[in-house]
Biopython code that builds the backbone (N, CA, C, O; Angstrom):
import numpy as np
from Bio.PDB.StructureBuilder import StructureBuilder

atoms = [
    (1, "UNK", "N", (14.082, 34.810, -3.557)),
    (1, "UNK", "CA", (13.523, 33.516, -3.239)),
    (1, "UNK", "C", (13.856, 32.553, -4.384)),
    (1, "UNK", "O", (13.666, 32.875, -5.557)),
    (2, "UNK", "N", (14.354, 31.369, -4.022)),
    (2, "UNK", "CA", (14.763, 30.367, -5.008)),
    (2, "UNK", "C", (13.584, 29.625, -5.627)),
    (2, "UNK", "O", (13.635, 29.236, -6.794)),
    (3, "UNK", "N", (12.534, 29.430, -4.855)),
    (3, "UNK", "CA", (11.397, 28.674, -5.361)),
    (3, "UNK", "C", (11.425, 27.203, -4.983)),
    (3, "UNK", "O", (10.501, 26.457, -5.306)),
    (4, "UNK", "N", (12.495, 26.780, -4.290)),
    (4, "UNK", "CA", (12.580, 25.392, -3.834)),
    (4, "UNK", "C", (13.521, 25.326, -2.641)),
    (4, "UNK", "O", (14.251, 26.274, -2.352)),
    (5, "UNK", "N", (13.488, 24.187, -1.954)),
    (5, "UNK", "CA", (14.361, 23.983, -0.803)),
    (5, "UNK", "C", (14.066, 22.626, -0.192)),
    (5, "UNK", "O", (13.546, 21.730, -0.857)),
    (6, "UNK", "N", (14.404, 22.486, 1.083)),
    (6, "UNK", "CA", (14.178, 21.228, 1.781)),
    (6, "UNK", "C", (13.544, 21.498, 3.131)),
    (6, "UNK", "O", (13.829, 22.504, 3.781)),
    (7, "UNK", "N", (12.681, 20.583, 3.541)),
    (7, "UNK", "CA", (12.043, 20.613, 4.851)),
    (7, "UNK", "C", (12.531, 19.387, 5.597)),
    (7, "UNK", "O", (12.543, 18.286, 5.046)),
    (8, "UNK", "N", (12.933, 19.569, 6.846)),
    (8, "UNK", "CA", (13.346, 18.452, 7.695)),
    (8, "UNK", "C", (12.202, 18.115, 8.638)),
    (8, "UNK", "O", (11.711, 18.976, 9.368)),
    (9, "UNK", "N", (11.786, 16.866, 8.616)),
    (9, "UNK", "CA", (10.688, 16.422, 9.480)),
    (9, "UNK", "C", (11.183, 16.229, 10.907)),
    (9, "UNK", "O", (12.386, 16.254, 11.168)),
    (10, "UNK", "N", (10.243, 16.037, 11.826)),
    (10, "UNK", "CA", (10.589, 15.809, 13.232)),
    (10, "UNK", "C", (11.470, 14.582, 13.416)),
    (10, "UNK", "O", (12.262, 14.524, 14.357)),
    (11, "UNK", "N", (11.342, 13.594, 12.523)),
    (11, "UNK", "CA", (12.164, 12.387, 12.652)),
    (11, "UNK", "C", (13.484, 12.485, 11.891)),
    (11, "UNK", "O", (14.220, 11.503, 11.792)),
    (12, "UNK", "N", (13.787, 13.680, 11.349)),
    (12, "UNK", "CA", (15.087, 13.918, 10.724)),
    (12, "UNK", "C", (15.172, 13.660, 9.229)),
    (12, "UNK", "O", (16.233, 13.848, 8.634)),
    (13, "UNK", "N", (14.074, 13.231, 8.607)),
    (13, "UNK", "CA", (14.075, 13.011, 7.159)),
    (13, "UNK", "C", (13.940, 14.342, 6.430)),
    (13, "UNK", "O", (13.194, 15.219, 6.864)),
    (14, "UNK", "N", (14.662, 14.494, 5.322)),
    (14, "UNK", "CA", (14.589, 15.705, 4.504)),
    (14, "UNK", "C", (13.686, 15.464, 3.305)),
    (14, "UNK", "O", (13.748, 14.415, 2.664)),
    (15, "UNK", "N", (12.846, 16.452, 3.012)),
    (15, "UNK", "CA", (11.924, 16.377, 1.884)),
    (15, "UNK", "C", (12.105, 17.597, 0.997)),
    (15, "UNK", "O", (12.131, 18.730, 1.478)),
    (16, "UNK", "N", (12.230, 17.356, -0.296)),
    (16, "UNK", "CA", (12.295, 18.443, -1.264)),
    (16, "UNK", "C", (10.954, 19.165, -1.261)),
    (16, "UNK", "O", (9.902, 18.531, -1.177)),
    (17, "UNK", "N", (10.991, 20.487, -1.352)),
    (17, "UNK", "CA", (9.757, 21.269, -1.477)),
    (17, "UNK", "C", (9.953, 22.314, -2.573)),
    (17, "UNK", "O", (10.977, 22.995, -2.632)),
    (18, "UNK", "N", (8.956, 22.420, -3.428)),
    (18, "UNK", "CA", (8.938, 23.426, -4.499)),
    (18, "UNK", "C", (7.813, 24.403, -4.183)),
    (18, "UNK", "O", (6.838, 24.041, -3.524)),
    (19, "UNK", "N", (7.946, 25.628, -4.648)),
    (19, "UNK", "CA", (6.920, 26.640, -4.377)),
    (19, "UNK", "C", (5.529, 26.150, -4.785)),
    (19, "UNK", "O", (4.538, 26.563, -4.183)),
    (20, "UNK", "N", (5.438, 25.293, -5.776)),
    (20, "UNK", "CA", (4.138, 24.761, -6.198)),
    (20, "UNK", "C", (3.519, 23.857, -5.135)),
    (20, "UNK", "O", (2.319, 23.586, -5.183)),
    (21, "UNK", "N", (4.328, 23.380, -4.165)),
    (21, "UNK", "CA", (3.830, 22.534, -3.092)),
    (21, "UNK", "C", (3.339, 23.309, -1.884)),
    (21, "UNK", "O", (2.863, 22.716, -0.916)),
    (22, "UNK", "N", (3.451, 24.652, -1.931)),
    (22, "UNK", "CA", (2.988, 25.487, -0.826)),
    (22, "UNK", "C", (1.513, 25.806, -0.988)),
    (22, "UNK", "O", (1.011, 25.924, -2.106)),
    (23, "UNK", "N", (0.822, 25.946, 0.141)),
    (23, "UNK", "CA", (-0.555, 26.418, 0.097)),
    (23, "UNK", "C", (-0.562, 27.808, -0.524)),
    (23, "UNK", "O", (0.422, 28.540, -0.419)),
    (24, "UNK", "N", (-1.645, 28.169, -1.157)),
    (24, "UNK", "CA", (-1.750, 29.410, -1.933)),
    (24, "UNK", "C", (-1.293, 30.647, -1.156)),
    (24, "UNK", "O", (-0.580, 31.486, -1.706)),
    (25, "UNK", "N", (-1.694, 30.770, 0.115)),
    (25, "UNK", "CA", (-1.349, 31.974, 0.885)),
    (25, "UNK", "C", (0.141, 32.063, 1.222)),
    (25, "UNK", "O", (0.606, 33.127, 1.631)),
    (26, "UNK", "N", (0.895, 30.985, 1.063)),
    (26, "UNK", "CA", (2.334, 31.006, 1.347)),
    (26, "UNK", "C", (3.181, 31.249, 0.104)),
    (26, "UNK", "O", (4.366, 31.560, 0.225)),
    (27, "UNK", "N", (2.607, 31.116, -1.077)),
    (27, "UNK", "CA", (3.399, 31.204, -2.308)),
    (27, "UNK", "C", (4.073, 32.557, -2.472)),
    (27, "UNK", "O", (5.190, 32.619, -2.984)),
    (28, "UNK", "N", (3.434, 33.636, -2.057)),
    (28, "UNK", "CA", (4.036, 34.966, -2.163)),
    (28, "UNK", "C", (5.042, 35.228, -1.050)),
    (28, "UNK", "O", (6.053, 35.893, -1.273)),
    (29, "UNK", "N", (4.775, 34.712, 0.147)),
    (29, "UNK", "CA", (5.639, 34.960, 1.304)),
    (29, "UNK", "C", (6.797, 33.990, 1.407)),
    (29, "UNK", "O", (7.878, 34.360, 1.865)),
    (30, "UNK", "N", (6.588, 32.762, 0.991)),
    (30, "UNK", "CA", (7.618, 31.747, 1.131)),
    (30, "UNK", "C", (7.739, 31.275, 2.574)),
    (30, "UNK", "O", (6.895, 31.586, 3.415)),
    (31, "UNK", "N", (8.785, 30.530, 2.846)),
    (31, "UNK", "CA", (9.040, 29.986, 4.180)),
    (31, "UNK", "C", (10.358, 30.524, 4.703)),
    (31, "UNK", "O", (11.235, 30.910, 3.930)),
    (32, "UNK", "N", (10.492, 30.547, 6.025)),
    (32, "UNK", "CA", (11.730, 30.980, 6.674)),
    (32, "UNK", "C", (12.425, 29.779, 7.314)),
    (32, "UNK", "O", (11.774, 28.808, 7.699)),
    (33, "UNK", "N", (13.718, 29.854, 7.419)),
    (33, "UNK", "CA", (14.490, 28.815, 8.104)),
    (33, "UNK", "C", (13.996, 28.717, 9.540)),
    (33, "UNK", "O", (13.867, 29.728, 10.230)),
    (34, "UNK", "N", (13.721, 27.500, 9.984)),
    (34, "UNK", "CA", (13.273, 27.263, 11.350)),
    (34, "UNK", "C", (11.772, 27.366, 11.549)),
    (34, "UNK", "O", (11.275, 27.075, 12.637)),
    (35, "UNK", "N", (11.043, 27.771, 10.528)),
    (35, "UNK", "CA", (9.596, 27.915, 10.643)),
    (35, "UNK", "C", (8.940, 26.539, 10.756)),
    (35, "UNK", "O", (9.267, 25.625, 9.999)),
    (36, "UNK", "N", (8.015, 26.398, 11.704)),
    (36, "UNK", "CA", (7.290, 25.142, 11.894)),
    (36, "UNK", "C", (6.203, 25.015, 10.835)),
    (36, "UNK", "O", (5.394, 25.926, 10.662)),
    (37, "UNK", "N", (6.180, 23.899, 10.132)),
    (37, "UNK", "CA", (5.175, 23.661, 9.098)),
    (37, "UNK", "C", (4.622, 22.254, 9.213)),
    (37, "UNK", "O", (5.214, 21.384, 9.852)),
    (38, "UNK", "N", (3.487, 22.048, 8.587)),
    (38, "UNK", "CA", (2.910, 20.717, 8.403)),
    (38, "UNK", "C", (2.866, 20.471, 6.907)),
    (38, "UNK", "O", (2.774, 21.415, 6.122)),
    (39, "UNK", "N", (2.930, 19.215, 6.510)),
    (39, "UNK", "CA", (2.912, 18.912, 5.082)),
    (39, "UNK", "C", (2.540, 17.459, 4.852)),
    (39, "UNK", "O", (2.604, 16.627, 5.756)),
    (40, "UNK", "N", (2.153, 17.181, 3.633)),
    (40, "UNK", "CA", (1.906, 15.819, 3.186)),
    (40, "UNK", "C", (3.100, 15.393, 2.344)),
    (40, "UNK", "O", (3.823, 16.234, 1.811)),
    (41, "UNK", "N", (3.301, 14.092, 2.227)),
    (41, "UNK", "CA", (4.423, 13.579, 1.434)),
    (41, "UNK", "C", (3.880, 12.962, 0.152)),
    (41, "UNK", "O", (2.964, 12.141, 0.174)),
    (42, "UNK", "N", (4.471, 13.381, -0.966)),
    (42, "UNK", "CA", (4.140, 12.823, -2.271)),
    (42, "UNK", "C", (5.320, 11.967, -2.703)),
    (42, "UNK", "O", (6.456, 12.439, -2.730)),
    (43, "UNK", "N", (5.060, 10.731, -3.035)),
    (43, "UNK", "CA", (6.114, 9.809, -3.442)),
    (43, "UNK", "C", (6.220, 9.847, -4.959)),
    (43, "UNK", "O", (5.237, 9.612, -5.662)),
    (44, "UNK", "N", (7.409, 10.143, -5.458)),
    (44, "UNK", "CA", (7.579, 10.213, -6.902)),
    (44, "UNK", "C", (8.913, 9.624, -7.295)),
    (44, "UNK", "O", (9.766, 9.394, -6.438)),
    (45, "UNK", "N", (9.104, 9.379, -8.561)),
    (45, "UNK", "CA", (10.291, 8.679, -9.051)),
    (45, "UNK", "C", (11.594, 9.392, -8.680)),
    (45, "UNK", "O", (12.634, 8.748, -8.541)),
    (46, "UNK", "N", (11.542, 10.706, -8.521)),
    (46, "UNK", "CA", (12.737, 11.484, -8.160)),
    (46, "UNK", "C", (12.989, 11.492, -6.659)),
    (46, "UNK", "O", (14.031, 11.967, -6.209)),
    (47, "UNK", "N", (12.055, 10.977, -5.887)),
    (47, "UNK", "CA", (12.195, 10.959, -4.437)),
    (47, "UNK", "C", (10.973, 11.566, -3.770)),
    (47, "UNK", "O", (10.083, 12.096, -4.435)),
    (48, "UNK", "N", (10.944, 11.480, -2.466)),
    (48, "UNK", "CA", (9.818, 12.009, -1.703)),
    (48, "UNK", "C", (9.875, 13.532, -1.693)),
    (48, "UNK", "O", (10.952, 14.126, -1.624)),
    (49, "UNK", "N", (8.683, 14.164, -1.763)),
    (49, "UNK", "CA", (8.651, 15.617, -1.711)),
    (49, "UNK", "C", (7.495, 16.084, -0.850)),
    (49, "UNK", "O", (6.477, 15.403, -0.725)),
    (50, "UNK", "N", (7.665, 17.243, -0.265)),
    (50, "UNK", "CA", (6.635, 17.840, 0.578)),
    (50, "UNK", "C", (5.631, 18.574, -0.301)),
    (50, "UNK", "O", (6.011, 19.344, -1.183)),
    (51, "UNK", "N", (4.354, 18.330, -0.057)),
    (51, "UNK", "CA", (3.274, 19.012, -0.770)),
    (51, "UNK", "C", (2.230, 19.461, 0.245)),
    (51, "UNK", "O", (2.230, 19.010, 1.390)),
    (52, "UNK", "N", (1.342, 20.350, -0.184)),
    (52, "UNK", "CA", (0.292, 20.848, 0.703)),
    (52, "UNK", "C", (0.906, 21.432, 1.979)),
    (52, "UNK", "O", (0.387, 21.228, 3.077)),
    (53, "UNK", "N", (2.013, 22.156, 1.822)),
    (53, "UNK", "CA", (2.750, 22.719, 2.961)),
    (53, "UNK", "C", (1.963, 23.881, 3.550)),
    (53, "UNK", "O", (1.502, 24.763, 2.825)),
    (54, "UNK", "N", (1.813, 23.874, 4.867)),
    (54, "UNK", "CA", (1.080, 24.913, 5.584)),
    (54, "UNK", "C", (1.788, 25.229, 6.889)),
    (54, "UNK", "O", (2.534, 24.399, 7.408)),
    (55, "UNK", "N", (1.563, 26.412, 7.420)),
    (55, "UNK", "CA", (2.188, 26.820, 8.680)),
    (55, "UNK", "C", (1.494, 26.105, 9.821)),
    (55, "UNK", "O", (0.270, 25.986, 9.853)),
    (56, "UNK", "N", (2.312, 25.625, 10.768)),
    (56, "UNK", "CA", (1.759, 25.009, 11.959)),
    (56, "UNK", "C", (1.989, 23.559, 12.090)),
    (56, "UNK", "O", (1.557, 22.951, 13.069)),
]
sb = StructureBuilder()
sb.init_structure("model")
sb.init_model(0)
sb.init_chain("A")
sb.init_seg("    ")
for serial, (resi, resn, name, xyz) in enumerate(atoms, 1):
    if name == "N":
        sb.init_residue(resn, " ", resi, " ")
    sb.init_atom(name, np.array(xyz, "f"), 0.0, 1.0, " ", f" {name:<3s}", serial, name[0])
structure = sb.get_structure()
């Protein structure tokens, strides 16, 4: 597991995600390609990133 990646939203925007942005129960399992998730967007100087990532 790399510890980071990108999530594509329903509207096609890509958001950087780091393992620190995953909900606690996902940090050990990580995410799979194609898995449906919900997330909040944090706006930062480096760009938008996904935080509070959860399944569903």
